[in-house]
C-alpha positions as CSV (number, residue, x, y, z in Angstrom):
1,X,-93.0,255.7,131.2
2,X,-96.8,256.2,131.9
3,X,-99.6,256.3,129.4
4,X,-99.7,260.0,129.4
5,X,-96.0,260.2,128.7
6,X,-96.4,258.4,125.4
7,X,-99.3,260.5,124.1
8,X,-98.3,263.2,121.7
9,X,-94.6,262.6,121.9
10,X,-94.1,262.1,118.2
11,X,-94.0,265.1,115.8
12,X,-96.6,267.7,115.4
13,X,-100.1,267.6,116.9
14,X,-102.6,265.7,114.7
15,X,-105.1,267.8,112.9
16,X,-108.8,267.1,113.4
17,X,-112.0,268.3,111.8
18,X,-111.9,271.8,110.2
19,X,-108.1,272.0,110.5
20,X,-108.2,272.5,114.3
21,X,-105.6,270.6,116.4
22,X,-107.0,267.2,117.4
23,X,-107.3,266.9,121.2
24,X,-104.9,264.5,122.8
25,X,-106.7,261.5,124.3
26,X,-105.8,260.7,127.9
27,X,-107.8,257.9,129.5
28,X,-107.0,259.3,132.9
29,X,-109.0,262.4,132.2
30,X,-112.6,262.2,133.4
31,X,-114.2,263.4,130.1
32,X,-111.9,261.5,127.8
33,X,-113.9,259.7,125.1
34,X,-111.5,256.8,125.2
35,X,-113.0,255.8,128.6
36,X,-116.2,254.8,126.9
37,X,-114.4,252.8,124.3
38,X,-112.4,251.1,127.0
39,X,-115.6,250.3,128.9
40,X,-117.1,248.7,125.8
41,X,-114.2,246.5,124.9
42,X,-113.4,245.4,128.5
43,X,-117.0,244.8,129.7
44,X,-117.8,241.3,130.8
45,X,-119.7,240.4,127.5
46,X,-117.6,242.7,125.3
47,X,-114.4,240.7,126.0
48,X,-116.1,237.4,125.5
49,X,-117.8,238.5,122.2
50,X,-114.5,239.9,120.8
51,X,-112.7,236.8,121.9
52,X,-115.2,234.4,120.2
53,X,-115.3,236.4,117.0
54,X,-111.5,236.3,116.9
55,X,-111.8,232.6,116.0
56,X,-114.4,233.1,113.2
57,X,-117.7,234.7,112.3
58,X,-120.8,233.5,114.1
59,X,-124.5,233.7,113.7
60,X,-126.3,235.1,116.7
61,X,-127.5,231.8,118.1
62,X,-124.1,230.2,117.6
63,X,-122.4,233.0,119.4
64,X,-124.9,232.8,122.3
65,X,-124.1,229.1,122.7
66,X,-120.4,229.8,122.5
67,X,-120.5,232.5,125.2
68,X,-122.1,230.6,128.1
69,X,-124.5,232.5,130.4
70,X,-125.2,235.6,128.2
71,X,-128.8,236.5,127.8
72,X,-130.3,237.2,124.4
73,X,-130.9,240.8,125.4
74,X,-127.3,241.4,126.7
75,X,-125.7,239.7,123.6
76,X,-127.9,241.9,121.3
77,X,-126.9,245.0,123.2
78,X,-123.2,244.1,123.3
79,X,-123.2,243.3,119.5
80,X,-124.9,246.6,118.7
81,X,-122.5,248.6,120.9
82,X,-119.5,246.9,119.3
83,X,-120.9,247.4,115.9
84,X,-121.5,251.1,116.5
85,X,-117.9,251.5,117.8
86,X,-116.6,249.9,114.6
87,X,-115.4,246.6,116.1
88,X,-118.1,244.2,114.8
89,X,-119.5,243.9,111.3
90,X,-123.1,242.7,111.0
91,X,-123.9,241.0,107.7
92,X,-127.6,240.5,107.2
93,X,-128.3,238.3,104.2
94,X,-131.7,238.8,102.4
95,X,-132.7,235.2,102.5
96,X,-135.6,233.3,104.1
97,X,-135.1,232.5,106.9
98,X,-133.0,235.6,107.6
99,X,-129.4,235.0,108.1
100,X,-127.2,237.4,110.1
101,X,-123.5,236.8,110.6
102,X,-121.2,238.7,112.9
103,X,-117.5,239.1,112.4
104,X,-114.7,241.4,113.4
105,X,-113.6,244.5,111.5
106,X,-109.8,245.2,111.3
107,X,-110.2,247.5,114.3
108,X,-112.2,244.8,116.1
109,X,-109.5,242.2,115.4
110,X,-106.9,244.5,116.9
111,X,-109.0,245.2,120.0
112,X,-109.9,241.5,120.3
113,X,-106.2,240.4,120.3
114,X,-105.5,242.9,123.1
115,X,-108.4,241.8,125.4
116,X,-107.9,238.1,124.6
117,X,-104.3,238.4,125.8
118,X,-105.6,239.9,129.1
119,X,-108.3,237.2,129.4
120,X,-105.7,234.4,128.9
121,X,-103.4,236.0,131.4
122,X,-106.3,236.1,134.0
123,X,-106.9,232.4,133.4
124,X,-103.3,231.7,134.1
125,X,-103.3,233.8,137.3
126,X,-106.5,232.5,139.0
127,X,-104.5,230.4,141.5
128,X,-102.3,233.4,142.5
129,X,-105.3,235.7,142.8
130,X,-107.2,233.2,145.0
131,X,-104.1,232.7,147.2
132,X,-103.8,236.5,147.6
133,X,-107.5,236.8,148.5
134,X,-107.2,234.0,151.1
135,X,-104.1,235.7,152.6
136,X,-105.9,239.0,152.7
137,X,-109.1,237.6,154.3
138,X,-107.0,235.7,156.9
139,X,-105.1,238.9,157.7
140,X,-108.3,240.9,158.1
141,X,-109.9,238.2,160.3
142,X,-106.9,238.3,162.6
143,X,-107.1,242.1,162.9
144,X,-110.8,242.1,163.6
């Protein structure tokens, strides 16, 4: 059963704004809004931010240290995008010096669990992928 087979198979079509039938989301369609959501949660920094916040809430500088290699600009953009999408909660406390904590929303926790499982799987499969790459490269070299 493919992704599109599962969509809309239960009961009546959901109702959207103004009582009109809600469009069925299909990530395989070029204009599907779910593609942008998928891009945000599976981006290089999106995955790592979600995974880190799955452990606990972080201040910006703590999160940057936890996620090695991310620039301040990229982390700020990623957090803002994930906050806008409803995955991250930004809690700015009115104290001096300012304190801002980032945590996951319930939606963010659900997304983080999904991408973290994929990230852990990729860690376990690195040797297999490297072996496949080597075999591929050797096969191509013999053809060339």
